[in-house]
PAZAPA-4460 file (N, C-alpha, C; in steps of 0.05 Angstrom, whole numbers, plus 32768, in hexadecimal, padded with zeros to 4 digits):
% residues 295
    n_x    n_y    n_z   ca_x   ca_y   ca_z    c_x    c_y    c_z   seq   type   mol
   8E89   8171   8827   8E87   8161   880C   8E90   817A   87FA     1      M     A
   8E9D   816D   87E3   8EA2   8181   87CB   8E8F   8189   87BD     2      P     A
   8E93   81A2   87AE   8E7A   81AC   879F   8E6D   8196   8793     3      P     A
   8E54   819A   8789   8E3D   8186   8776   8E4B   8183   875F     4      D     A
   8E5C   8192   8758   8E66   8198   873B   8E72   8181   8734     5      W     A
   8E87   817F   8747   8E9D   8168   874C   8E8E   814C   874C     6      L     A
   8E74   814A   8756   8E62   812B   8757   8E57   8130   873C     7      A     A
   8E57   8141   872C   8E4B   8141   8710   8E5A   8133   86F6     8      A     A
   8E7A   813F   8705   8E81   813C   86F2   8E9E   8125   86F5     9      S     A
   8E9C   810E   86EB   8EB1   80FF   86FB   8ECB   810A   86EF    10      P     A
   8ED2   810D   86D7   8EEB   8114   86CC   8EF3   812A   86E0    11      A     A
   8EE1   813E   86E4   8EEB   8155   86F0   8EF5   8150   870E    12      L     A
   8EE2   813C   8714   8EE8   8134   8737   8F05   8127   8736    13      F     A
   8F08   8117   871E   8F2C   8108   8723   8F3A   811E   871E    14      V     A
   8F3C   813B   870A   8F4D   8149   8708   8F4D   815D   871F    15      A     A
   8F39   815C   872B   8F42   816C   8746   8F49   815C   875F    16      A     A
   8F4E   8145   8758   8F58   813A   876C   8F75   8133   8767    17      C     A
   8F78   8132   8748   8F98   8130   8744   8FA2   8148   8750    18      L     A
   8F98   8165   8748   8FA6   8180   8753   8FAA   8182   876C    19      V     A
   8F98   8171   877A   8F96   8170   879F   8FB2   8165   87A2    20      V     A
   8FAC   814B   8793   8FC2   8130   8797   8FE1   8144   8795    21      G     A
   8FEA   8157   877A   8FF9   815A   8776   9003   8170   8793    22      L     A
   8FF1   8186   879E   8FFD   818F   87AA   9001   817D   87C7    23      L     A
   8FEA   8168   87CC   8FFA   8164   87EB   9016   8151   87E0    24      V     A
   901B   814C   87C9   903A   813B   87CB   9049   814E   87CD    25      G     A
   9046   8168   87C6   9055   817C   87CB   9063   8180   87ED    26      S     A
   9047   817F   87F7   9048   8174   8815   9055   815C   8827    27      F     A
   9050   8141   8815   905A   8136   8821   907B   8134   8818    28      L     A
   9083   8141   8808   90A2   8149   8804   90AA   8151   8821    29      N     A
   90A0   8164   8828   90A6   8177   8847   90A5   8157   8858    30      V     A
   908E   8150   8860   908A   8132   8870   90A3   8121   886E    31      V     A
   90A9   8118   8856   90BE   8107   8850   90DB   8110   885F    32      V     A
   90E6   8127   8857   90FA   8135   885D   90FC   8136   887A    33      Y     A
   90E7   814C   8881   90E6   8156   889E   90E2   8141   88B9    34      R     A
   90C8   8134   88AE   90C1   8122   88CD   90D5   810E   88D4    35      L     A
   90EF   80FF   88C7   9105   80F7   88CF   911E   8104   88DC    36      P     A
   9122   811C   88D8   9127   8131   88E7   911C   813A   8903    37      I     A
   910A   8142   88FC   90F5   8149   8916   90F1   8134   8929    38      M     A
   90F2   8110   8925   90F1   8101   8937   9114   8103   893F    39      L     A
   9121   8103   8934   913D   80FE   8940   9143   8115   8951    40      D     A
   9137   812B   8947   9142   8146   8962   912D   813B   897B    41      R     A
   9118   8136   8979   9108   8126   8992   911F   8110   89A1    42      Q     A
   9127   80FD   8990   9131   80E5   899D   914B   80F2   89AD    43      W     A
   9155   80FF   899E   9173   8110   89AA   9172   811D   89C3    44      R     A
   9159   812F   89C2   914E   813E   89DB   914D   812A   89EE    45      A     A
   913A   8114   89E6   9131   8102   8A02   9140   80F1   8A0F    46      Q     A
   9161   80EA   89FB   9175   80E4   8A06   9186   80F4   8A17    47      C     A
   9183   8115   8A0E   9197   8123   8A1F   9187   8127   8A36    48      E     A
   916D   8125   8A3A   915C   8124   8A57   915C   810D   8A68    49      E     A
   915A   80F9   8A58   9165   80DE   8A6C   9184   80DF   8A76    50      L     A
   9195   80EC   8A66   91B3   80E4   8A73   91AE   80FE   8A87    51      A     A
   919F   8111   8A94   919B   8123   8AA1   91A5   813D   8A97    52      G     A
   91AF   8140   8A7A   91AF   815D   8A6E   919D   816C   8A63    53      R     A
   919D   8182   8A5E   918A   819D   8A54   9192   8195   8A3A    54      D     A
   917E   818D   8A25   9184   818B   8A0E   9187   81A8   89FF    55      P     A
   9198   81AC   89E7   91A1   81C1   89DB   918A   81CC   89D0    56      A     A
   918C   81EC   89CE   9175   81FC   89C7   9179   81F9   89A3    57      P     A
   9167   81ED   8999   9167   81E9   8976   9151   81FD   8975    58      L     A
   9153   8205   894F   9144   8218   8946   912F   820C   893E    59      D     A
   9115   8215   8935   90FA   820D   8939   9101   81FD   891A    60      R     A
   90F7   81E3   891F   90F2   81CE   8901   90E2   81C3   890A    61      F     A
   90CC   81CC   88ED   90B1   81B5   88F2   90B1   81B0   88D3    62      N     A
   9092   81AA   88CC   9087   81AD   88B7   9086   81CC   88A2    63      F     A
   907E   81E2   88B5   907D   81F8   88A8   909C   8205   88AE    64      I     A
   90AB   8203   88BF   90BE   8219   88CE   90D7   8205   88CC    65      V     A
   90F0   820F   88B5   90ED   8224   88A8   90E2   821F   8890    66      P     A
   90E1   8235   8881   90DB   8230   8869   90F0   8220   8859    67      R     A
   90DA   821B   8844   90EE   8209   8826   9104   8218   881B    68      S     A
   911D   8208   881C   9134   8218   880E   9142   8205   8800    69      A     A
   9159   8214   87F1   9164   81FE   87E0   917A   81F2   87F7    70      C     A
   9181   81E0   87F3   9192   81CB   8806   91B1   81D5   8803    71      P     A
   91B4   81E9   87E5   91CB   81EE   87DB   91D2   8208   87E7    72      A     A
   91C1   821A   87DE   91C8   8236   87E2   91B6   8244   87FE    73      C     A
   919D   8230   880D   9190   823C   881B   917D   8250   8817    74      K     A
   9178   825B   87FA   916B   8266   87EE   914A   8260   87F9    75      A     A
   9139   8272   8800   9120   826A   8808   910C   8267   87E6    76      P     A
   9105   824D   87E6   90F5   8249   87D0   90D9   8257   87CE    77      I     A
   90D6   8269   87C0   90BE   8276   87BB   90A5   8267   87A8    78      R     A
   9094   8271   87B5   9076   8262   87B2   9075   825C   8798    79      A     A
   907A   826D   8781   9079   826A   8762   9087   8256   8758    80      H     A
   90AC   824B   876D   90B4   8237   8766   90B2   821D   876C    81      Q     A
   909B   821E   877F   908D   8206   8789   9074   81FB   8789    82      N     A
   9073   81FD   8767   905A   81EF   875A   9065   81D8   8757    83      V     A
   904D   81C7   8761   9054   81AA   8762   905A   81A3   8742    84      P     A
   9072   8193   873D   9082   8184   8724   907E   8196   870F    85      V     A
   906F   81AF   8706   9073   81C8   86F6   9090   81D6   8702    86      L     A
   908D   81E5   8719   90A7   81F3   871A   90BE   81E1   8715    87      S     A
   90C3   81C8   8722   90E4   81B9   871C   90DF   81B7   86FD    88      W     A
   90D0   81A8   86EA   90D1   81B4   86D2   90E1   81CE   86C5    89      V     A
   90CA   81E0   86D4   90DE   81FE   86C1   90F3   8203   86C3    90      L     A
   90FB   81F8   86E4   9114   8200   86EB   9129   81ED   86E2    91      L     A
   9123   81D6   86D3   9132   81C5   86C5   9140   81B4   86E3    92      R     A
   912F   81BD   86FA   913B   81A3   8709   9154   81B0   871D    93      G     A
   9151   81CD   8717   916C   81D8   872A   9157   81F4   8733    94      R     A
   916C   81FA   874A   9168   8212   875F   9168   822B   8751    95      C     A
   9152   823C   874F   914B   8253   8746   9168   8262   874B    96      A     A
   9173   8267   8760   9187   8279   876C   91A0   8276   8760    97      A     A
   91A9   8256   8765   91BD   824C   876B   91C4   823B   8752    98      C     A
   91B8   8233   874A   91B4   8221   8736   91C0   8202   8737    99      G     A
   91BE   81F9   8754   91C2   81DD   8763   91B0   81D0   875B   100      A     A
   91BC   81B6   8752   919B   819E   8748   9188   8194   875F   101      R     A
   9173   8198   8759   9161   8189   876A   9157   817A   8765   102      I     A
   9152   8165   8777   9153   8147   8778   9138   8146   8767   103      S     A
   9132   8132   8750   911A   8128   8747   90FF   8119   8758   104      A     A
   9115   8114   876E   90FE   8106   8781   90EE   8118   8788   105      R     A
   90EE   8133   878B   90D2   8142   8793   90BC   8148   877C   106      Y     A
   90C3   8146   8766   90AF   8140   8752   90A4   812B   8752   107      P     A
   90B6   8115   874E   90AB   80F8   874F   9094   80F3   8768   108      L     A
   909B   80FD   877E   908A   80F9   8794   906E   8103   878F   109      V     A
   9076   8124   878A   9058   813A   877C   9043   8121   8769   110      E     A
   904B   811B   8757   9049   8111   8740   9038   80F9   874A   111      A     A
   9051   80E6   8756   903E   80CD   875D   9028   80D7   8771   112      L     A
   9026   80E2   8782   900C   80E9   8795   8FF5   80EF   877D   113      T     A
   8FFA   8106   8770   8FEA   8115   8758   8FD8   80FB   874D   114      G     A
   8FE7   80E8   8741   8FDD   80D1   872E   8FD2   80BB   8741   115      V     A
   8FDC   80B8   875D   8FD6   809F   876F   8FB6   80AF   8778   116      A     A
   8FB9   80C7   877C   8F96   80D7   8781   8F85   80D1   876B   117      S     A
   8F90   80D9   8755   8F7B   80DB   873A   8F71   80BF   873A   118      A     A
   8F80   80A4   8738   8F81   8086   8735   8F66   8084   874F   119      L     A
   8F6C   808A   8767   8F59   8086   877D   8F3D   8097   8774   120      V     A
   8F39   80AE   876F   8F29   80BE   876E   8F15   80AF   8754   121      A     A
   8F1F   80A9   873A   8F13   8097   872B   8F0B   8082   8736   122      W     A
   8F15   806E   8745   8F0F   8054   874A   8EF6   8055   8764   123      K     A
   8EF8   806A   8773   8EDC   8072   8787   8ED2   8088   8784   124      Y     A
   8ED4   8090   8777   8EBF   80A7   876B   8EBD   80BC   8781   125      G     A
   8EA5   80CB   877F   8E9E   80E8   878A   8E91   80D6   87A5   126      Y     A
   8E9D   80E3   87C0   8E94   80DB   87D9   8EA9   80DE   87E7   127      G     A
   8E9F   80CE   8807   8EAE   80CE   881D   8EC3   80B4   8817   128      W     A
   8EBC   80A4   880D   8ECB   808B   8808   8EE6   8096   87FC   129      H     A
   8EE6   80A6   87E9   8EFF   80AD   87E0   8F13   80BE   87EE   130      V     A
   8F06   80CD   8805   8F17   80D8   8811   8F28   80C7   8825   131      L     A
   8F1C   80B6   882D   8F27   809E   883E   8F3A   8094   882B   132      A     A
   8F38   808D   880F   8F48   8085   8802   8F60   8096   87FB   133      A     A
   8F5E   80B0   87F8   8F6F   80C1   87F8   8F89   80C6   880F   134      L     A
   8F73   80C5   8824   8F8A   80CA   8835   8F99   80B0   8844   135      V     A
   8F92   8096   883B   8FA7   807C   8843   8FBA   8083   8831   136      V     A
   8FAB   808E   880E   8FC8   808B   87FA   8FDF   809F   8802   137      T     A
   8FD1   80BC   880D   8FE7   80C6   8816   8FFF   80C0   882E   138      W     A
   8FF4   80B0   8840   8FF8   80A8   8856   9012   8094   8843   139      F     A
   900E   8083   8839   9017   8065   8830   902D   8075   881C   140      L     A
   902F   8088   8812   9040   809B   8803   905D   80A3   8813   141      I     A
   9054   80B6   8826   9061   80BE   8836   906F   80A8   8848   142      A     A
   9067   8095   8850   9074   807A   8860   9083   806D   8850   143      L     A
   9081   806B   8834   9090   805F   8823   90AD   806B   881C   144      T     A
   90B3   8085   881A   90C0   8093   8814   90D6   8097   8830   145      F     A
   90C2   809D   8840   90D7   8098   885D   90E1   8085   8866   146      I     A
   90D2   8074   885C   90DE   805B   885D   90F6   8050   884F   147      D     A
   90FE   8054   8835   910B   8053   8824   9126   8064   8832   148      I     A
   911A   8082   8837   9137   8095   883F   913B   8086   8857   149      D     A
   9136   8080   886F   913D   807E   8886   9137   805F   8893   150      T     A
   912B   8051   8884   911F   8038   8890   9118   8038   88AB   151      Q     A
   9107   804D   88A5   90F4   8052   88BC   90D8   8055   88B7   152      L     A
   90BF   804A   88C4   90A1   804F   88BE   909C   805E   88E0   153      L     A
   9096   8076   88DD   9098   8084   88F6   907B   807D   8909   154      P     A
   9079   807A   891A   9061   8079   892A   904F   8097   8922   155      D     A
   905C   80A8   891B   904E   80C0   8915   903F   80C6   8902   156      D     A
   903D   80A4   88F5   902E   80A8   88DB   901C   8083   88DB   157      L     A
   902B   8076   88EB   901B   805E   88E5   900C   8055   88FA   158      T     A
   9010   8068   8913   8FF1   8067   8921   8FE2   807A   891E   159      L     A
   8FE2   8097   8917   8FCB   809F   8905   8FBC   8091   88F6   160      P     A
   8FC8   8084   88DC   8FC4   8072   88CA   8FAF   805B   88D4   161      L     A
   8FB7   804C   88EE   8FA7   803E   88FD   8F92   8042   8904   162      L     A
   8F96   8059   8913   8F7B   805E   8923   8F66   8067   8911   163      W     A
   8F6E   8075   8901   8F5B   8082   88E7   8F4C   8067   88DB   164      L     A
   8F5D   8054   88D9   8F4A   8045   88C9   8F37   8037   88DE   165      G     A
   8F41   8036   88F3   8F2F   8029   8908   8F12   803D   890F   166      I     A
   8F1B   8051   8914   8F07   806B   891E   8EF5   8069   8905   167      L     A
   8EFD   806D   88E9   8EEC   8077   88CE   8ED4   805B   88C5   168      T     A
   8EDB   803D   88D4   8ED0   8031   88DB   8EBA   8032   88E8   169      S     A
   8EBD   803C   88FD   8EA9   803E   8913   8E90   8052   8908   170      L     A
   8E93   8069   8900   8E7A   8079   88F7   8E7E   8083   88DC   171      W     A
   8E93   807B   88C4   8E8C   8080   88AD   8E78   806D   88A5   172      V     A
   8E62   8070   8899   8E51   805B   888E   8E62   8049   8870   173      R     A
   8E5B   8033   8873   8E63   802A   885C   8E53   8010   884B   174      Y     A
   8E59   800E   8832   8E44   8009   881B   8E48   7FE7   8819   175      D     A
   8E61   7FE0   8813   8E63   7FCC   880C   8E7F   7FBC   8824   176      S     A
   8E87   7FA4   8826   8E9F   7F9B   882D   8EC0   7FAD   881B   177      P     A
   8EBA   7FAA   880B   8ECC   7FB5   87F9   8ECD   7FD1   87F2   178      Y     A
   8EC2   7FE6   8801   8EC8   8003   8806   8ECF   800B   881C   179      T     A
   8EE0   8025   881E   8EEB   802D   883A   8ED7   803E   8847   180      L     A
   8ED8   8033   8868   8EE2   8025   8874   8ED3   800F   8870   181      P     A
   8EE1   7FF7   887D   8EDA   7FDB   8885   8ED4   7FDC   8894   182      V     A
   8EB6   7FCA   889B   8EA7   7FC1   88B7   8EB9   7FC7   88CE   183      P     A
   8EAD   7FD5   88E7   8EC4   7FD5   8901   8ECE   7FB8   8907   184      S     A
   8EBE   7FA2   8908   8ECC   7F8C   8911   8EDF   7F7B   8902   185      P     A
   8EDD   7F80   88E6   8EF1   7F79   88D4   8F0F   7F8F   88D9   186      T     A
   8F04   7FA5   88D9   8F1C   7FB8   88DE   8F2E   7FB8   88F9   187      A     A
   8F24   7FB2   890D   8F2D   7FA7   892C   8F3B   7F8C   892A   188      I     A
   8F36   7F7F   891F   8F3A   7F64   8916   8F54   7F5F   8907   189      T     A
   8F51   7F77   88E8   8F69   7F7D   88E2   8F86   7F89   88E4   190      G     A
   8F76   7F9D   88FD   8F8C   7FA6   8905   8F99   7F9A   8919   191      A     A
   8F8D   7F87   8928   8F9E   7F69   893C   8FB2   7F62   892F   192      V     A
   8F9A   7F4E   8918   8FA9   7F3F   890B   8FC7   7F47   88FB   193      G     A
   8FC7   7F62   88EF   8FDE   7F71   88E6   8FF1   7F69   88EF   194      G     A
   8FEC   7F79   8906   9009   7F81   891B   9011   7F61   8928   195      Y     A
   9001   7F51   8929   9003   7F33   893A   9019   7F25   8925   196      L     A
   9007   7F28   8907   9018   7F17   88F9   9036   7F16   88F2   197      S     A
   903D   7F38   88EF   9054   7F44   88EC   9066   7F3D   890A   198      L     A
   9059   7F40   891D   906B   7F40   8932   9070   7F23   8933   199      W     A
   905D   7F13   8930   9064   7EF1   8931   907A   7EEF   8922   200      S     A
   907B   7EF3   8901   908E   7EEA   88F1   90AB   7EF6   88F7   201      V     A
   90AE   7F0E   8907   90C4   7F19   8916   90D0   7F0E   892B   202      Y     A
   90BE   7F08   893F   90D0   7EF4   894C   90D7   7EDA   8946   203      H     A
   90C9   7ECE   8937   90D0   7EB6   8930   90ED   7EB2   891B   204      L     A
   90EA   7EC4   8909   9100   7ECD   88FF   9118   7ECF   8912   205      F     A
   911E   7EE3   8925   9132   7EEA   8936   9136   7ED4   8948   206      R     A
   9120   7EC2   894B   9123   7EA7   8965   9135   7E9A   894D   207      A     A
   9135   7E91   8932   913E   7E80   8923   9160   7E8D   891C   208      A     A
   9160   7EA1   8917   917A   7EAE   8905   9188   7EBF   8922   209      T     A
   9175   7EC5   8931   9181   7EDE   8941   9189   7EFA   893A   210      G     A
   917F   7F00   891F   917D   7F19   8918   915D   7F23   8910   211      K     A
   915C   7F3E   8912   9148   7F4B   890D   913C   7F51   88F1   212      E     A
   912B   7F43   88E5   9121   7F43   88CA   910F   7F5C   88C5   213      G     A
   9103   7F69   88D0   90ED   7F7E   88CF   90F2   7F97   88E5   214      M     A
   90E3   7FA6   88E5   90DE   7FC0   88FB   90C4   7FB8   890A   215      G     A
   90C3   7FCE   891B   90A4   7FC6   892A   9091   7FDC   8915   216      Y     A
   90A5   7FF0   8906   908E   7FFE   88F3   907C   7FF4   88E3   217      G     A
   908C   7FDE   88DA   907D   7FC2   88C9   9061   7FBE   88D3   218      D     A
   9064   7FB3   88ED   904F   7FA1   88FD   9039   7FB8   88FF   219      F     A
   9043   7FD7   88FE   9027   7FE7   88FF   901A   7FF2   88EA   220      K     A
   9034   7FF0   88D3   9027   7FF5   88BA   9015   7FDE   88B1   221      L     A
   9019   7FCB   88B4   9003   7FB1   88AC   8FF1   7FB4   88BD   222      L     A
   8FF3   7FBD   88D8   8FD8   7FBE   88EA   8FC6   7FD6   88DE   223      A     A
   8FD6   7FE5   88D6   8FC6   7FFF   88CE   8FAE   7FF6   88AD   224      A     A
   8FC9   7FE8   8899   8FB6   7FDD   8883   8FA6   7FC5   888C   225      L     A
   8FA4   7FBC   88A0   8F8E   7FA9   88B0   8F78   7FBC   88B0   226      G     A
   8F77   7FD0   88BD   8F65   7FDE   88C9   8F56   7FF0   88B3   227      A     A
   8F5E   7FF2   889B   8F53   7FFF   8880   8F42   7FEC   8877   228      W     A
   8F4E   7FD0   8872   8F46   7FBE   885E   8F3C   7FA4   8861   229      F     A
   8F3D   7FA2   887C   8F37   7F86   8889   8F4F   7F76   8893   230      G     A
   8F45   7F60   88A2   8F5E   7F4E   88A9   8F63   7F3B   8890   231      W     A
   8F43   7F31   8881   8F46   7F21   8866   8F5C   7F2B   8853   232      Y     A
   8F63   7F44   8854   8F76   7F49   883D   8F93   7F46   8844   233      T     A
   8F99   7F43   885F   8FBC   7F44   886F   8FC8   7F26   8860   234      L     A
   8FC1   7F18   8859   8FCF   7EFD   884A   8FD5   7F07   882E   235      L     A
   8FC1   7F14   881A   8FCC   7F1A   8806   8FE6   7F33   8806   236      P     A
   8FDA   7F49   8819   8FEF   7F5B   881C   9008   7F57   881D   237      I     A
   9008   7F3F   883A   9028   7F3A   883C   9036   7F2A   8828   238      I     A
   9027   7F17   8817   9030   7F07   8804   9040   7F1B   87EA   239      L     A
   9024   7F30   87E8   9033   7F3D   87D4   9047   7F51   87D4   240      F     A
   9049   7F56   87EE   9061   7F70   87F7   907C   7F5C   87FD   241      A     A
   9074   7F45   8804   908A   7F2C   8805   909A   7F26   87E9   242      A     A
   908A   7F1D   87D7   908A   7F1C   87BE   9099   7F2F   87B2   243      A     A
   9095   7F42   87A7   909F   7F5D   879E   90B5   7F65   87AA   244      V     A
   90B1   7F65   87CC   90CC   7F6D   87D4   90E4   7F58   87D0   245      G     A
   90DE   7F41   87D2   90F8   7F2B   87C8   90FC   7F32   87AB   246      A     A
   90F1   7F36   8792   90FC   7F42   8780   9105   7F58   8780   247      V     A
   90FC   7F69   8789   9109   7F89   8784   911C   7F82   879B   248      V     A
   911F   7F76   87AA   9133   7F7C   87C3   9154   7F67   87B4   249      G     A
   914D   7F4F   87A5   915B   7F47   879B   916B   7F50   8786   250      L     A
   915B   7F5E   8775   9166   7F78   875A   9179   7F8B   876B   251      G     A
   9173   7F9B   877D   917E   7FB3   8786   9198   7FA1   8793   252      F     A
   9198   7F8D   87A0   91B4   7F84   87A9   91C9   7F7E   8795   253      L     A
   91B9   7F73   8781   91CA   7F69   8768   91DB   7F8B   875B   254      A     A
   91C2   7F94   8758   91C9   7FB9   8745   91DE   7FC1   8759   255      A     A
   91DA   7FBE   8772   91F3   7FD4   8786   920E   7FC7   8787   256      R     A
   9207   7FA5   8780   9218   7F9A   8791   921D   7F9A   87AD   257      K     A
   920B   7F8C   87BE   9209   7F90   87DC   9203   7F71   87DE   258      K     A
   9209   7F64   87F1   9202   7F52   87FD   91E7   7F4C   8810   259      D     A
   91D9   7F34   8816   91BE   7F32   8816   91C3   7F3D   883C   260      R     A
   91DB   7F43   8846   91D3   7F52   885D   91C9   7F70   885F   261      S     A
   91C5   7F79   8844   91C4   7F9A   8842   91A4   7F99   8849   262      T     A
   919D   7FAC   8860   9184   7FAC   8861   916D   7FB2   884E   263      P     A
   9156   7FAF   8846   9148   7FBD   8835   912B   7FC8   8840   264      I     A
   9125   7FD4   8841   9100   7FE2   884F   90F2   7FD2   8844   265      P     A
   90E5   7FC8   885A   90C5   7FAF   884A   90B2   7FC6   8848   266      F     A
   90AD   7FE2   8854   90A0   7FF5   885F   908F   7FF9   8842   267      G     A
   90A2   7FF9   882A   9096   8006   8812   9088   7FF3   87FF   268      P     A
   908E   7FD7   8802   9084   7FC1   87F9   906A   7FBB   8807   269      F     A
   9063   7FBD   8821   904C   7FBA   882E   903A   7FDA   882A   270      L     A
   9046   7FE7   8821   9030   7FFE   881A   902E   7FFF   87FC   271      A     A
   9037   7FEE   87EB   9034   7FEE   87D1   9020   7FDB   87D4   272      S     A
   9021   7FC1   87E1   9013   7FAD   87E4   8FEA   7FBC   87EE   273      A     A
   8FF1   7FCC   8804   8FD9   7FD4   8813   8FCA   7FE7   87F9   274      G     A
   8FD8   7FFA   87EE   8FCE   8011   87D3   8FC2   7FFC   87BD   275      W     A
   8FD2   7FE5   87B7   8FC7   7FD0   87A5   8FA8   7FC9   87B1   276      L     A
   8FA6   7FC5   87C5   8F92   7FB7   87D4   8F79   7FCE   87D6   277      M     A
   8F7C   7FE8   87DB   8F71   7FFE   87DA   8F5F   7FFF   87C1   278      L     A
   8F72   7FFA   87A8   8F69   8004   8792   8F5A   7FE8   8788   279      L     A
   8F64   7FD0   8789   8F5A   7FBE   8772   8F4A   7FAA   8789   280      L     A
   8F44   7FAF   879E   8F3D   7F91   87B7   8F29   7F85   87A8   281      R     A
   8F11   7F96   8799   8EF6   7F84   8792   8F00   7F6C   877D   282      P     A
   8F11   7F79   8764   8F20   7F6C   8755   8F2D   7F51   875E   283      E     A
   8F43   7F5A   876F   8F51   7F40   877A   8F3E   7F2D   878B   284      L     A
   8F2B   7F35   879B   8F1B   7F29   87A9   8F10   7F14   878F   285      V     A
   8F05   7F1C   877F   8EF9   7F0A   8763   8F0D   7EFA   875B   286      S     A
   8F21   7F00   874E   8F35   7EF9   8741   8F4A   7EDE   874C   287      A     A
   8F4D   7EE2   8770   8F5E   7ED2   8779   8F4A   7EC8   879E   288      L     A
   8F37   7EBD   878E   8F21   7EBB   87AA   8F30   7EA6   87BC   289      P     A
   8F48   7E9A   87BB   8F56   7E83   87C5   8F62   7E9D   87DC   290      W     A
   8F70   7EB6   87D2   8F7A   7EC8   87E5   8F68   7ED4   87F5   291      L     A
   8F4C   7ECB   87F4   8F44   7EDC   8804   8F28   7ECB   880C   292      F     A
   8F2E   7EB1   8818   8F12   7E9E   8819   8EF9   7EA8   882F   293      P     A
   8F07   7EBC   883D   8EEF   7ECD   884F   8EEB   7EE9   8845   294      F     A
   8EF9   7EF4   882D   8EEC   7F0D   882D   8ED7   7F12   8819   295      G     A
***
């Protein structure tokens, strides 16, 4: 458990989670950029093996190696240049070595993770429940930006999130239906229901149109959300994600002058709906009981 002085001061506990969230956000930037590349390398190597050829040797590439460097000049980023948000601001969004622009996405992810972590700490307070809520938050942020970049929800993230939801429901004590984790039967039925619901929609849509409306990663992400929040949250999550996705998607297509055949990732909307459920589940159940008839 964290030190007792954090428990004695809610404001200090929220501030500590803000700082931790900023640091985690810096690591999430690495995950968002490197995980798709790592997976692509694995898939290409597997294709070579299936074709009976030896995969070409490659330099090590993981979350640690090589060191973070400027995309333009390849100069290593030093520790004092890698302080979340602050370094980007002090460097005015440019590389210290060559002056090339550094994407504002990096401090955005860091700030988003920090603020989201602070809100979770404020909502859940000191205790083990907040740790579970923070882990869910960090997974959802990573999945959101990977899906935006690649239209991919990697099994390396969705499946651990799913299993963590089920396993924590088995051994972590819960105080009410609205804390994390939910009771084991609710988590298991939520996971199964989450997967099967979108799986059914996918196959019905494919049978009716001959097109694929979403990917299997979406099924697994909703299954993970069902495992963490319970089966009775699945309908609100889907409705919220679909409604926001439709509005944002149409706005995006209009702004970019794209037609409706342009694929738009659904994962960010599922993740946003899931995080809303994490933060406001009791309030939503009270305000919209018709959406949670058995909640």
